[in-house]
A tleap script that builds the chain and sets N, CA, C and O, in Angstrom:
source leaprc.protein.ff14SB
mol = sequence {
  NMET VAL CYS TYR LYS SER PHE SER ILE GLU
  LYS ILE ASP GLU VAL LYS LYS ILE TYR GLU
  SER GLU ASN TRP THR ALA TYR LEU LYS ASP
  ASP GLU LYS LEU ILE ARG ALA PHE GLU ASN
  SER SER PHE ILE LEU GLY ALA PHE GLU GLU
  GLY VAL LEU ILE GLY PHE VAL ARG CYS LEU
  GLY ASP ASN GLU HIE PHE VAL ILE VAL GLN
  ASP LEU ILE VAL ASN LYS LYS TYR ARG ARG
  LYS GLY ILE ALA LYS LYS LEU LEU GLU MET
  CYS ARG ILE GLU PHE GLU ASN VAL ARG MET
  LEU CYS LEU MET THR ASP LYS ASP ASP LYS
  VAL ALA ASN ALA PHE TYR GLN SER VAL GLY
  MET LYS THR ALA ASP GLU LEU GLU ILE ASN
  THR TYR VAL MET CALA
}
set mol.1.N position { -128.781 -110.795 -17.599 }
set mol.1.CA position { -128.173 -110.039 -18.678 }
set mol.1.C position { -129.269 -109.381 -19.517 }
set mol.1.O position { -130.268 -110.014 -19.858 }
set mol.2.N position { -129.072 -108.131 -19.837 }
set mol.2.CA position { -130.048 -107.379 -20.620 }
set mol.2.C position { -129.798 -107.625 -22.101 }
set mol.2.O position { -128.664 -107.546 -22.572 }
set mol.3.N position { -130.877 -107.927 -22.835 }
set mol.3.CA position { -130.761 -108.047 -24.288 }
set mol.3.C position { -131.695 -107.022 -24.921 }
set mol.3.O position { -132.711 -106.638 -24.341 }
set mol.4.N position { -131.331 -106.592 -26.113 }
set mol.4.CA position { -132.049 -105.540 -26.815 }
set mol.4.C position { -132.604 -106.106 -28.107 }
set mol.4.O position { -131.879 -106.713 -28.895 }
set mol.5.N position { -133.910 -105.902 -28.321 }
set mol.5.CA position { -134.525 -106.385 -29.556 }
set mol.5.C position { -135.810 -105.613 -29.821 }
set mol.5.O position { -136.410 -105.032 -28.917 }
set mol.6.N position { -136.211 -105.626 -31.083 }
set mol.6.CA position { -137.448 -104.951 -31.444 }
set mol.6.C position { -138.635 -105.769 -30.958 }
set mol.6.O position { -138.535 -106.977 -30.744 }
set mol.7.N position { -139.741 -105.097 -30.791 }
set mol.7.CA position { -140.980 -105.762 -30.388 }
set mol.7.C position { -142.142 -104.935 -30.920 }
set mol.7.O position { -141.946 -103.835 -31.437 }
set mol.8.N position { -143.338 -105.463 -30.794 }
set mol.8.CA position { -144.513 -104.705 -31.225 }
set mol.8.C position { -145.631 -104.875 -30.205 }
set mol.8.O position { -145.371 -105.053 -29.015 }
set mol.9.N position { -146.852 -104.821 -30.664 }
set mol.9.CA position { -147.981 -104.765 -29.735 }
set mol.9.C position { -148.189 -106.026 -28.908 }
set mol.9.O position { -149.007 -106.027 -27.988 }
set mol.10.N position { -147.471 -107.092 -29.213 }
set mol.10.CA position { -147.619 -108.298 -28.389 }
set mol.10.C position { -147.155 -108.048 -26.949 }
set mol.10.O position { -147.498 -108.812 -26.046 }
set mol.11.N position { -146.386 -106.994 -26.735 }
set mol.11.CA position { -145.879 -106.649 -25.395 }
set mol.11.C position { -146.619 -105.453 -24.791 }
set mol.11.O position { -146.138 -104.840 -23.838 }
set mol.12.N position { -147.790 -105.121 -25.346 }
set mol.12.CA position { -148.471 -103.894 -24.935 }
set mol.12.C position { -148.822 -103.883 -23.444 }
set mol.12.O position { -148.812 -102.819 -22.825 }
set mol.13.N position { -149.128 -105.032 -22.861 }
set mol.13.CA position { -149.429 -105.062 -21.422 }
set mol.13.C position { -148.192 -104.719 -20.589 }
set mol.13.O position { -148.297 -104.046 -19.564 }
set mol.14.N position { -147.022 -105.184 -21.031 }
set mol.14.CA position { -145.775 -104.845 -20.331 }
set mol.14.C position { -145.441 -103.369 -20.514 }
set mol.14.O position { -144.946 -102.718 -19.593 }
set mol.15.N position { -145.715 -102.844 -21.711 }
set mol.15.CA position { -145.515 -101.417 -21.977 }
set mol.15.C position { -146.379 -100.597 -21.017 }
set mol.15.O position { -145.904 -99.641 -20.405 }
set mol.16.N position { -147.634 -100.977 -20.895 }
set mol.16.CA position { -148.558 -100.250 -20.021 }
set mol.16.C position { -148.092 -100.275 -18.568 }
set mol.16.O position { -148.256 -99.286 -17.854 }
set mol.17.N position { -147.521 -101.374 -18.127 }
set mol.17.CA position { -147.005 -101.457 -16.750 }
set mol.17.C position { -145.869 -100.456 -16.539 }
set mol.17.O position { -145.785 -99.811 -15.494 }
set mol.18.N position { -145.002 -100.334 -17.538 }
set mol.18.CA position { -143.893 -99.376 -17.423 }
set mol.18.C position { -144.436 -97.952 -17.410 }
set mol.18.O position { -144.025 -97.146 -16.575 }
set mol.19.N position { -145.357 -97.627 -18.325 }
set mol.19.CA position { -145.969 -96.288 -18.319 }
set mol.19.C position { -146.631 -96.003 -16.966 }
set mol.19.O position { -146.466 -94.924 -16.396 }
set mol.20.N position { -147.370 -96.975 -16.473 }
set mol.20.CA position { -148.084 -96.801 -15.209 }
set mol.20.C position { -147.114 -96.562 -14.055 }
set mol.20.O position { -147.367 -95.717 -13.197 }
set mol.21.N position { -146.009 -97.298 -14.030 }
set mol.21.CA position { -145.033 -97.139 -12.948 }
set mol.21.C position { -144.397 -95.752 -12.956 }
set mol.21.O position { -143.923 -95.277 -11.924 }
set mol.22.N position { -144.386 -95.107 -14.115 }
set mol.22.CA position { -143.810 -93.766 -14.236 }
set mol.22.C position { -144.870 -92.669 -14.213 }
set mol.22.O position { -144.562 -91.485 -14.348 }
set mol.23.N position { -146.129 -93.089 -14.039 }
set mol.23.CA position { -147.251 -92.152 -13.998 }
set mol.23.C position { -147.440 -91.398 -15.319 }
set mol.23.O position { -147.870 -90.244 -15.331 }
set mol.24.N position { -147.112 -92.068 -16.431 }
set mol.24.CA position { -147.358 -91.506 -17.760 }
set mol.24.C position { -148.783 -91.890 -18.160 }
set mol.24.O position { -148.986 -92.689 -19.074 }
set mol.25.N position { -149.756 -91.320 -17.474 }
set mol.25.CA position { -151.141 -91.763 -17.580 }
set mol.25.C position { -151.820 -91.401 -18.897 }
set mol.25.O position { -152.806 -92.042 -19.263 }
set mol.26.N position { -151.335 -90.410 -19.610 }
set mol.26.CA position { -151.969 -90.037 -20.883 }
set mol.26.C position { -152.004 -91.218 -21.845 }
set mol.26.O position { -152.930 -91.336 -22.648 }
set mol.27.N position { -151.014 -92.086 -21.770 }
set mol.27.CA position { -150.958 -93.254 -22.649 }
set mol.27.C position { -151.952 -94.341 -22.242 }
set mol.27.O position { -152.251 -95.232 -23.038 }
set mol.28.N position { -152.457 -94.282 -21.036 }
set mol.28.CA position { -153.240 -95.386 -20.484 }
set mol.28.C position { -154.748 -95.206 -20.622 }
set mol.28.O position { -155.515 -96.069 -20.196 }
set mol.29.N position { -155.176 -94.104 -21.209 }
set mol.29.CA position { -156.604 -93.797 -21.280 }
set mol.29.C position { -157.351 -94.576 -22.354 }
set mol.29.O position { -158.558 -94.788 -22.235 }
set mol.30.N position { -156.649 -95.005 -23.404 }
set mol.30.CA position { -157.324 -95.634 -24.544 }
set mol.30.C position { -156.400 -96.695 -25.148 }
set mol.30.O position { -155.442 -96.366 -25.847 }
set mol.31.N position { -156.692 -97.960 -24.877 }
set mol.31.CA position { -155.842 -99.059 -25.360 }
set mol.31.C position { -155.727 -99.087 -26.881 }
set mol.31.O position { -154.642 -99.320 -27.413 }
set mol.32.N position { -156.828 -98.852 -27.581 }
set mol.32.CA position { -156.798 -98.893 -29.048 }
set mol.32.C position { -155.900 -97.796 -29.610 }
set mol.32.O position { -155.171 -98.015 -30.578 }
set mol.33.N position { -155.956 -96.635 -29.007 }
set mol.33.CA position { -155.101 -95.523 -29.433 }
set mol.33.C position { -153.624 -95.857 -29.192 }
set mol.33.O position { -152.768 -95.574 -30.029 }
set mol.34.N position { -153.346 -96.457 -28.045 }
set mol.34.CA position { -151.974 -96.850 -27.722 }
set mol.34.C position { -151.464 -97.890 -28.718 }
set mol.34.O position { -150.323 -97.806 -29.174 }
set mol.35.N position { -152.289 -98.852 -29.051 }
set mol.35.CA position { -151.902 -99.879 -30.028 }
set mol.35.C position { -151.628 -99.240 -31.384 }
set mol.35.O position { -150.636 -99.574 -32.032 }
set mol.36.N position { -152.495 -98.324 -31.825 }
set mol.36.CA position { -152.266 -97.635 -33.113 }
set mol.36.C position { -150.968 -96.826 -33.072 }
set mol.36.O position { -150.223 -96.791 -34.052 }
set mol.37.N position { -150.702 -96.179 -31.940 }
set mol.37.CA position { -149.467 -95.395 -31.806 }
set mol.37.C position { -148.246 -96.287 -31.992 }
set mol.37.O position { -147.288 -95.901 -32.663 }
set mol.38.N position { -148.278 -97.467 -31.407 }
set mol.38.CA position { -147.152 -98.393 -31.555 }
set mol.38.C position { -147.072 -98.935 -32.981 }
set mol.38.O position { -145.981 -99.070 -33.536 }
set mol.39.N position { -148.214 -99.243 -33.567 }
set mol.39.CA position { -148.216 -99.756 -34.941 }
set mol.39.C position { -147.702 -98.720 -35.935 }
set mol.39.O position { -147.130 -99.082 -36.963 }
set mol.40.N position { -147.898 -97.444 -35.644 }
set mol.40.CA position { -147.483 -96.373 -36.549 }
set mol.40.C position { -146.088 -95.827 -36.249 }
set mol.40.O position { -145.650 -94.871 -36.889 }
set mol.41.N position { -145.402 -96.411 -35.303 }
set mol.41.CA position { -144.057 -95.946 -34.950 }
set mol.41.C position { -143.036 -96.387 -35.993 }
set mol.41.O position { -143.191 -97.432 -36.625 }
set mol.42.N position { -142.002 -95.587 -36.164 }
set mol.42.CA position { -140.920 -95.895 -37.108 }
set mol.42.C position { -139.968 -96.950 -36.571 }
set mol.42.O position { -139.418 -97.751 -37.326 }
set mol.43.N position { -139.780 -96.941 -35.251 }
set mol.43.CA position { -138.761 -97.793 -34.642 }
set mol.43.C position { -139.136 -98.021 -33.183 }
set mol.43.O position { -139.444 -97.077 -32.455 }
set mol.44.N position { -139.107 -99.266 -32.770 }
set mol.44.CA position { -139.338 -99.618 -31.369 }
set mol.44.C position { -138.276 -100.638 -30.985 }
set mol.44.O position { -138.105 -101.657 -31.653 }
set mol.45.N position { -137.574 -100.353 -29.913 }
set mol.45.CA position { -136.541 -101.265 -29.437 }
set mol.45.C position { -136.703 -101.427 -27.934 }
set mol.45.O position { -136.794 -100.446 -27.197 }
set mol.46.N position { -136.739 -102.676 -27.492 }
set mol.46.CA position { -136.911 -102.945 -26.076 }
set mol.46.C position { -135.659 -103.483 -25.424 }
set mol.46.O position { -134.811 -104.100 -26.069 }
set mol.47.N position { -135.564 -103.235 -24.131 }
set mol.47.CA position { -134.537 -103.842 -23.285 }
set mol.47.C position { -135.252 -104.905 -22.463 }
set mol.47.O position { -136.246 -104.627 -21.791 }
set mol.48.N position { -134.730 -106.124 -22.527 }
set mol.48.CA position { -135.369 -107.256 -21.858 }
set mol.48.C position { -134.395 -107.920 -20.896 }
set mol.48.O position { -133.212 -108.077 -21.197 }
set mol.49.N position { -134.909 -108.304 -19.744 }
set mol.49.CA position { -134.133 -109.133 -18.827 }
set mol.49.C position { -134.976 -110.370 -18.521 }
set mol.49.O position { -136.099 -110.273 -18.025 }
set mol.50.N position { -134.410 -111.521 -18.827 }
set mol.50.CA position { -135.110 -112.796 -18.659 }
set mol.50.C position { -136.481 -112.767 -19.324 }
set mol.50.O position { -137.461 -113.271 -18.775 }
set mol.51.N position { -136.537 -112.168 -20.518 }
set mol.51.CA position { -137.765 -112.136 -21.304 }
set mol.51.C position { -138.771 -111.080 -20.909 }
set mol.51.O position { -139.813 -110.951 -21.551 }
set mol.52.N position { -138.481 -110.318 -19.860 }
set mol.52.CA position { -139.400 -109.285 -19.382 }
set mol.52.C position { -138.930 -107.920 -19.888 }
set mol.52.O position { -137.753 -107.578 -19.777 }
set mol.53.N position { -139.864 -107.148 -20.445 }
set mol.53.CA position { -139.561 -105.801 -20.920 }
set mol.53.C position { -139.265 -104.899 -19.728 }
set mol.53.O position { -140.091 -104.763 -18.825 }
set mol.54.N position { -138.076 -104.280 -19.727 }
set mol.54.CA position { -137.696 -103.406 -18.612 }
set mol.54.C position { -137.484 -101.959 -19.058 }
set mol.54.O position { -137.282 -101.071 -18.229 }
set mol.55.N position { -137.530 -101.728 -20.365 }
set mol.55.CA position { -137.388 -100.383 -20.893 }
set mol.55.C position { -137.497 -100.416 -22.399 }
set mol.55.O position { -137.394 -101.476 -23.017 }
set mol.56.N position { -137.708 -99.240 -22.994 }
set mol.56.CA position { -137.784 -99.195 -24.452 }
set mol.56.C position { -137.609 -97.778 -24.973 }
set mol.56.O position { -137.739 -96.798 -24.239 }
set mol.57.N position { -137.311 -97.703 -26.253 }
set mol.57.CA position { -137.291 -96.449 -26.991 }
set mol.57.C position { -138.259 -96.616 -28.156 }
set mol.57.O position { -138.311 -97.665 -28.798 }
set mol.58.N position { -139.029 -95.552 -28.416 }
set mol.58.CA position { -139.991 -95.570 -29.522 }
set mol.58.C position { -139.837 -94.275 -30.295 }
set mol.58.O position { -139.839 -93.190 -29.714 }
set mol.59.N position { -139.703 -94.397 -31.626 }
set mol.59.CA position { -139.439 -93.234 -32.473 }
set mol.59.C position { -140.496 -93.066 -33.561 }
set mol.59.O position { -141.146 -94.023 -33.982 }
set mol.60.N position { -140.644 -91.822 -34.001 }
set mol.60.CA position { -141.555 -91.443 -35.076 }
set mol.60.C position { -140.791 -90.568 -36.052 }
set mol.60.O position { -139.813 -89.927 -35.668 }
set mol.61.N position { -141.217 -90.528 -37.307 }
set mol.61.CA position { -140.607 -89.594 -38.240 }
set mol.61.C position { -140.589 -90.077 -39.661 }
set mol.61.O position { -141.154 -91.121 -39.990 }
set mol.62.N position { -139.922 -89.292 -40.518 }
set mol.62.CA position { -139.834 -89.663 -41.938 }
set mol.62.C position { -138.641 -90.567 -42.222 }
set mol.62.O position { -138.495 -91.074 -43.335 }
set mol.63.N position { -137.796 -90.770 -41.230 }
set mol.63.CA position { -136.626 -91.660 -41.307 }
set mol.63.C position { -135.574 -91.206 -42.316 }
set mol.63.O position { -134.666 -91.968 -42.649 }
set mol.64.N position { -135.687 -90.001 -42.793 }
set mol.64.CA position { -134.714 -89.444 -43.737 }
set mol.64.C position { -134.104 -88.145 -43.212 }
set mol.64.O position { -132.884 -87.991 -43.175 }
set mol.65.N position { -134.960 -87.227 -42.813 }
set mol.65.CA position { -134.492 -85.920 -42.356 }
set mol.65.C position { -134.726 -85.693 -40.872 }
set mol.65.O position { -133.960 -84.990 -40.212 }
set mol.66.N position { -135.794 -86.296 -40.352 }
set mol.66.CA position { -136.242 -85.935 -39.014 }
set mol.66.C position { -136.834 -87.149 -38.312 }
set mol.66.O position { -137.695 -87.836 -38.862 }
set mol.67.N position { -136.370 -87.408 -37.098 }
set mol.67.CA position { -136.917 -88.477 -36.265 }
set mol.67.C position { -137.101 -87.922 -34.854 }
set mol.67.O position { -136.239 -87.219 -34.328 }
set mol.68.N position { -138.231 -88.251 -34.265 }
set mol.68.CA position { -138.526 -87.845 -32.896 }
set mol.68.C position { -138.461 -89.070 -31.992 }
set mol.68.O position { -139.073 -90.100 -32.275 }
set mol.69.N position { -137.716 -88.943 -30.910 }
set mol.69.CA position { -137.745 -89.971 -29.875 }
set mol.69.C position { -138.992 -89.662 -29.049 }
set mol.69.O position { -138.996 -88.747 -28.226 }
set mol.70.N position { -140.030 -90.426 -29.280 }
set mol.70.CA position { -141.303 -90.209 -28.592 }
set mol.70.C position { -141.231 -90.694 -27.148 }
set mol.70.O position { -141.699 -90.013 -26.235 }
set mol.71.N position { -140.652 -91.856 -26.946 }
set mol.71.CA position { -140.534 -92.428 -25.606 }
set mol.71.C position { -139.138 -93.002 -25.412 }
set mol.71.O position { -138.614 -93.698 -26.281 }
set mol.72.N position { -138.558 -92.710 -24.290 }
set mol.72.CA position { -137.358 -93.398 -23.811 }
set mol.72.C position { -137.607 -93.593 -22.325 }
set mol.72.O position { -137.570 -92.639 -21.548 }
set mol.73.N position { -137.857 -94.824 -21.941 }
set mol.73.CA position { -138.305 -95.087 -20.576 }
set mol.73.C position { -137.717 -96.406 -20.081 }
set mol.73.O position { -137.690 -97.400 -20.806 }
set mol.74.N position { -137.253 -96.395 -18.850 }
set mol.74.CA position { -136.679 -97.591 -18.225 }
set mol.74.C position { -137.299 -97.741 -16.836 }
set mol.74.O position { -137.414 -96.770 -16.088 }
set mol.75.N position { -137.688 -98.944 -16.511 }
set mol.75.CA position { -138.225 -99.261 -15.191 }
set mol.75.C position { -137.250 -98.762 -14.120 }
set mol.75.O position { -136.044 -98.984 -14.228 }
set mol.76.N position { -137.764 -98.098 -13.101 }
set mol.76.CA position { -136.924 -97.503 -12.039 }
set mol.76.C position { -135.930 -98.493 -11.443 }
set mol.76.O position { -134.799 -98.129 -11.124 }
set mol.77.N position { -136.350 -99.727 -11.297 }
set mol.77.CA position { -135.503 -100.761 -10.696 }
set mol.77.C position { -134.225 -101.013 -11.507 }
set mol.77.O position { -133.239 -101.518 -10.971 }
set mol.78.N position { -134.243 -100.663 -12.786 }
set mol.78.CA position { -133.114 -100.957 -13.670 }
set mol.78.C position { -132.355 -99.703 -14.106 }
set mol.78.O position { -131.522 -99.763 -15.010 }
set mol.79.N position { -132.636 -98.590 -13.476 }
set mol.79.CA position { -131.970 -97.347 -13.875 }
set mol.79.C position { -130.530 -97.299 -13.396 }
set mol.79.O position { -130.119 -98.035 -12.498 }
set mol.80.N position { -129.773 -96.396 -14.035 }
set mol.80.CA position { -128.362 -96.158 -13.712 }
set mol.80.C position { -127.505 -97.382 -13.993 }
set mol.80.O position { -126.495 -97.624 -13.332 }
set mol.81.N position { -127.939 -98.154 -15.000 }
set mol.81.CA position { -127.181 -99.325 -15.434 }
set mol.81.C position { -126.808 -99.213 -16.908 }
set mol.81.O position { -126.359 -100.186 -17.515 }
set mol.82.N position { -126.994 -98.025 -17.484 }
set mol.82.CA position { -126.628 -97.800 -18.878 }
set mol.82.C position { -127.670 -98.246 -19.891 }
set mol.82.O position { -127.398 -98.241 -21.091 }
set mol.83.N position { -128.850 -98.631 -19.436 }
set mol.83.CA position { -129.865 -99.153 -20.353 }
set mol.83.C position { -130.428 -98.055 -21.248 }
set mol.83.O position { -130.521 -98.241 -22.461 }
set mol.84.N position { -130.802 -96.926 -20.677 }
set mol.84.CA position { -131.328 -95.820 -21.489 }
set mol.84.C position { -130.268 -95.337 -22.475 }
set mol.84.O position { -130.573 -95.041 -23.631 }
set mol.85.N position { -129.038 -95.260 -22.015 }
set mol.85.CA position { -127.945 -94.830 -22.894 }
set mol.85.C position { -127.782 -95.800 -24.062 }
set mol.85.O position { -127.601 -95.371 -25.202 }
set mol.86.N position { -127.844 -97.094 -23.789 }
set mol.86.CA position { -127.709 -98.112 -24.841 }
set mol.86.C position { -128.883 -98.035 -25.817 }
set mol.86.O position { -128.684 -98.124 -27.029 }
set mol.87.N position { -130.101 -97.871 -25.306 }
set mol.87.CA position { -131.270 -97.739 -26.182 }
set mol.87.C position { -131.115 -96.532 -27.105 }
set mol.87.O position { -131.412 -96.616 -28.297 }
set mol.88.N position { -130.653 -95.415 -26.556 }
set mol.88.CA position { -130.470 -94.214 -27.367 }
set mol.88.C position { -129.341 -94.394 -28.376 }
set mol.88.O position { -129.453 -93.933 -29.512 }
set mol.89.N position { -128.255 -95.057 -27.979 }
set mol.89.CA position { -127.151 -95.343 -28.911 }
set mol.89.C position { -127.637 -96.193 -30.081 }
set mol.89.O position { -127.288 -95.927 -31.231 }
set mol.90.N position { -128.439 -97.210 -29.790 }
set mol.90.CA position { -128.943 -98.085 -30.844 }
set mol.90.C position { -129.920 -97.336 -31.750 }
set mol.90.O position { -130.010 -97.621 -32.944 }
set mol.91.N position { -130.631 -96.400 -31.191 }
set mol.91.CA position { -131.511 -95.531 -31.969 }
set mol.91.C position { -130.675 -94.659 -32.911 }
set mol.91.O position { -131.011 -94.503 -34.085 }
set mol.92.N position { -129.601 -94.103 -32.396 }
set mol.92.CA position { -128.711 -93.286 -33.234 }
set mol.92.C position { -128.116 -94.102 -34.378 }
set mol.92.O position { -127.980 -93.598 -35.493 }
set mol.93.N position { -127.766 -95.340 -34.113 }
set mol.93.CA position { -127.232 -96.216 -35.167 }
set mol.93.C position { -128.301 -96.475 -36.222 }
set mol.93.O position { -128.029 -96.403 -37.421 }
set mol.94.N position { -129.512 -96.775 -35.777 }
set mol.94.CA position { -130.624 -97.033 -36.704 }
set mol.94.C position { -130.852 -95.842 -37.634 }
set mol.94.O position { -131.168 -96.012 -38.811 }
set mol.95.N position { -130.688 -94.643 -37.094 }
set mol.95.CA position { -130.973 -93.426 -37.858 }
set mol.95.C position { -129.705 -92.608 -38.117 }
set mol.95.O position { -129.747 -91.377 -38.105 }
set mol.96.N position { -128.588 -93.285 -38.349 }
set mol.96.CA position { -127.312 -92.582 -38.507 }
set mol.96.C position { -127.298 -91.610 -39.680 }
set mol.96.O position { -126.526 -90.651 -39.668 }
set mol.97.N position { -128.124 -91.831 -40.683 }
set mol.97.CA position { -128.151 -90.943 -41.847 }
set mol.97.C position { -129.251 -89.894 -41.782 }
set mol.97.O position { -129.446 -89.137 -42.734 }
set mol.98.N position { -129.961 -89.847 -40.683 }
set mol.98.CA position { -131.017 -88.855 -40.501 }
set mol.98.C position { -130.388 -87.560 -40.003 }
set mol.98.O position { -129.525 -87.572 -39.125 }
set mol.99.N position { -130.827 -86.457 -40.568 }
set mol.99.CA position { -130.248 -85.153 -40.266 }
set mol.99.C position { -130.448 -84.733 -38.806 }
set mol.99.O position { -129.534 -84.186 -38.189 }
set mol.100.N position { -131.646 -84.988 -38.250 }
set mol.100.CA position { -131.927 -84.490 -36.915 }
set mol.100.C position { -132.731 -85.508 -36.106 }
set mol.100.O position { -133.777 -85.984 -36.547 }
set mol.101.N position { -132.228 -85.830 -34.924 }
set mol.101.CA position { -132.909 -86.703 -33.968 }
set mol.101.C position { -133.322 -85.819 -32.792 }
set mol.101.O position { -132.470 -85.233 -32.124 }
set mol.102.N position { -134.613 -85.725 -32.543 }
set mol.102.CA position { -135.130 -84.783 -31.543 }
set mol.102.C position { -135.948 -85.497 -30.480 }
set mol.102.O position { -136.405 -86.623 -30.675 }
set mol.103.N position { -136.120 -84.823 -29.359 }
set mol.103.CA position { -137.055 -85.295 -28.344 }
set mol.103.C position { -137.480 -84.117 -27.493 }
set mol.103.O position { -136.843 -83.063 -27.499 }
set mol.104.N position { -138.556 -84.308 -26.765 }
set mol.104.CA position { -139.037 -83.296 -25.827 }
set mol.104.C position { -139.059 -83.903 -24.434 }
set mol.104.O position { -139.386 -85.076 -24.253 }
set mol.105.N position { -138.708 -83.089 -23.465 }
set mol.105.CA position { -138.823 -83.501 -22.067 }
set mol.105.C position { -139.204 -82.278 -21.250 }
set mol.105.O position { -139.071 -81.148 -21.719 }
set mol.106.N position { -139.666 -82.495 -20.057 }
set mol.106.CA position { -140.051 -81.385 -19.195 }
set mol.106.C position { -138.830 -80.542 -18.856 }
set mol.106.O position { -137.771 -81.067 -18.512 }
set mol.107.N position { -138.993 -79.245 -18.956 }
set mol.107.CA position { -137.889 -78.326 -18.694 }
set mol.107.C position { -137.366 -78.455 -17.266 }
set mol.107.O position { -136.171 -78.292 -17.021 }
set mol.108.N position { -138.264 -78.747 -16.327 }
set mol.108.CA position { -137.852 -78.812 -14.919 }
set mol.108.C position { -137.452 -80.216 -14.458 }
set mol.108.O position { -137.225 -80.426 -13.267 }
set mol.109.N position { -137.364 -81.174 -15.376 }
set mol.109.CA position { -136.916 -82.531 -15.023 }
set mol.109.C position { -135.390 -82.558 -15.080 }
set mol.109.O position { -134.796 -82.827 -16.124 }
set mol.110.N position { -134.772 -82.276 -13.942 }
set mol.110.CA position { -133.313 -82.149 -13.891 }
set mol.110.C position { -132.597 -83.442 -14.250 }
set mol.110.O position { -131.552 -83.410 -14.900 }
set mol.111.N position { -133.145 -84.578 -13.835 }
set mol.111.CA position { -132.509 -85.868 -14.112 }
set mol.111.C position { -132.516 -86.152 -15.611 }
set mol.111.O position { -131.482 -86.498 -16.182 }
set mol.112.N position { -133.678 -86.009 -16.250 }
set mol.112.CA position { -133.777 -86.274 -17.692 }
set mol.112.C position { -132.901 -85.308 -18.480 }
set mol.112.O position { -132.183 -85.723 -19.390 }
set mol.113.N position { -132.955 -84.026 -18.139 }
set mol.113.CA position { -132.157 -83.040 -18.867 }
set mol.113.C position { -130.665 -83.300 -18.714 }
set mol.113.O position { -129.916 -83.177 -19.683 }
set mol.114.N position { -130.229 -83.653 -17.525 }
set mol.114.CA position { -128.810 -83.968 -17.314 }
set mol.114.C position { -128.411 -85.192 -18.129 }
set mol.114.O position { -127.323 -85.229 -18.704 }
set mol.115.N position { -129.289 -86.195 -18.180 }
set mol.115.CA position { -128.998 -87.395 -18.971 }
set mol.115.C position { -128.841 -87.041 -20.448 }
set mol.115.O position { -127.851 -87.427 -21.070 }
set mol.116.N position { -129.797 -86.316 -21.015 }
set mol.116.CA position { -129.734 -86.000 -22.448 }
set mol.116.C position { -128.504 -85.155 -22.773 }
set mol.116.O position { -127.888 -85.339 -23.822 }
set mol.117.N position { -128.150 -84.246 -21.899 }
set mol.117.CA position { -126.935 -83.461 -22.113 }
set mol.117.C position { -125.696 -84.341 -22.021 }
set mol.117.O position { -124.731 -84.132 -22.757 }
set mol.118.N position { -125.713 -85.327 -21.123 }
set mol.118.CA position { -124.547 -86.205 -20.949 }
set mol.118.C position { -124.287 -87.089 -22.166 }
set mol.118.O position { -123.163 -87.547 -22.373 }
set mol.119.N position { -125.321 -87.329 -22.969 }
set mol.119.CA position { -125.140 -88.156 -24.170 }
set mol.119.C position { -124.976 -87.295 -25.423 }
set mol.119.O position { -125.052 -87.799 -26.544 }
set mol.120.N position { -124.751 -86.002 -25.225 }
set mol.120.CA position { -124.416 -85.129 -26.342 }
set mol.120.C position { -125.568 -84.405 -27.000 }
set mol.120.O position { -125.372 -83.744 -28.020 }
set mol.121.N position { -126.760 -84.510 -26.451 }
set mol.121.CA position { -127.892 -83.788 -27.038 }
set mol.121.C position { -127.831 -82.326 -26.615 }
set mol.121.O position { -127.302 -81.998 -25.553 }
set mol.122.N position { -128.370 -81.464 -27.443 }
set mol.122.CA position { -128.371 -80.020 -27.198 }
set mol.122.C position { -129.808 -79.519 -27.100 }
set mol.122.O position { -130.717 -80.086 -27.705 }
set mol.123.N position { -130.001 -78.457 -26.336 }
set mol.123.CA position { -131.320 -77.830 -26.284 }
set mol.123.C position { -131.513 -76.998 -27.549 }
set mol.123.O position { -130.549 -76.648 -28.230 }
set mol.124.N position { -132.761 -76.690 -27.850 }
set mol.124.CA position { -133.054 -75.842 -29.013 }
set mol.124.C position { -132.359 -74.492 -28.866 }
set mol.124.O position { -131.859 -73.944 -29.849 }
set mol.125.N position { -132.323 -73.954 -27.654 }
set mol.125.CA position { -131.646 -72.675 -27.418 }
set mol.125.C position { -130.165 -72.751 -27.779 }
set mol.125.O position { -129.620 -71.825 -28.380 }
set mol.126.N position { -129.521 -73.852 -27.414 }
set mol.126.CA position { -128.095 -74.006 -27.722 }
set mol.126.C position { -127.843 -74.056 -29.229 }
set mol.126.O position { -126.793 -73.626 -29.706 }
set mol.127.N position { -128.809 -74.580 -29.965 }
set mol.127.CA position { -128.673 -74.677 -31.423 }
set mol.127.C position { -129.227 -73.448 -32.131 }
set mol.127.O position { -129.242 -73.375 -33.360 }
set mol.128.N position { -129.682 -72.483 -31.333 }
set mol.128.CA position { -130.258 -71.244 -31.849 }
set mol.128.C position { -131.412 -71.507 -32.814 }
set mol.128.O position { -131.504 -70.910 -33.887 }
set mol.129.N position { -132.294 -72.426 -32.391 }
set mol.129.CA position { -133.514 -72.683 -33.153 }
set mol.129.C position { -134.706 -72.554 -32.208 }
set mol.129.O position { -134.571 -72.712 -30.995 }
set mol.130.N position { -135.850 -72.270 -32.769 }
set mol.130.CA position { -137.082 -72.213 -31.994 }
set mol.130.C position { -137.861 -73.496 -32.201 }
set mol.130.O position { -137.804 -74.112 -33.266 }
set mol.131.N position { -138.577 -73.883 -31.187 }
set mol.131.CA position { -139.479 -75.024 -31.270 }
set mol.131.C position { -140.876 -74.507 -30.972 }
set mol.131.O position { -141.094 -73.816 -29.977 }
set mol.132.N position { -141.812 -74.843 -31.832 }
set mol.132.CA position { -143.195 -74.433 -31.632 }
set mol.132.C position { -144.059 -75.665 -31.472 }
set mol.132.O position { -143.885 -76.661 -32.174 }
set mol.133.N position { -144.984 -75.585 -30.544 }
set mol.133.CA position { -145.863 -76.710 -30.247 }
set mol.133.C position { -147.300 -76.216 -30.257 }
set mol.133.O position { -147.619 -75.192 -29.653 }
set mol.134.N position { -148.156 -76.943 -30.940 }
set mol.134.CA position { -149.581 -76.659 -30.914 }
set mol.134.C position { -150.216 -77.681 -29.979 }
set mol.134.O position { -150.283 -78.865 -30.308 }
set mol.135.N position { -150.676 -77.239 -28.836 }
set mol.135.CA position { -151.210 -78.182 -27.843 }
set mol.135.C position { -152.681 -77.939 -27.577 }
set mol.135.O position { -153.288 -78.642 -26.769 }
savepdb mol mol.pdb
quit
């Protein structure tokens, strides 16, 4: 049975395993930076099965007007079981009074885009807003 609870850097090795399994290598280059990123997050919620982290959502923001879903990731072995949807629902509850909950994903990731649309999220184009990124 999957249980959902907050966690912090004590699970950083399990977090790194999930990032590595998804080839999210940018997070794996500097452990200290990754730890600071988690310590500075507004909200972190994990999905656990038998005490093992199998997915999580991590958010950043002012918690009043704007929150960014920085990470929403579930181990491949546990996908299509409603875990990502539940993590996002719990995130929405946590920030129910926040004006805007945003995230970025690759434009050509059909699976991720279909998922976000299925849970009611809209693209910036649909909302007639522009998004600018300094990279």
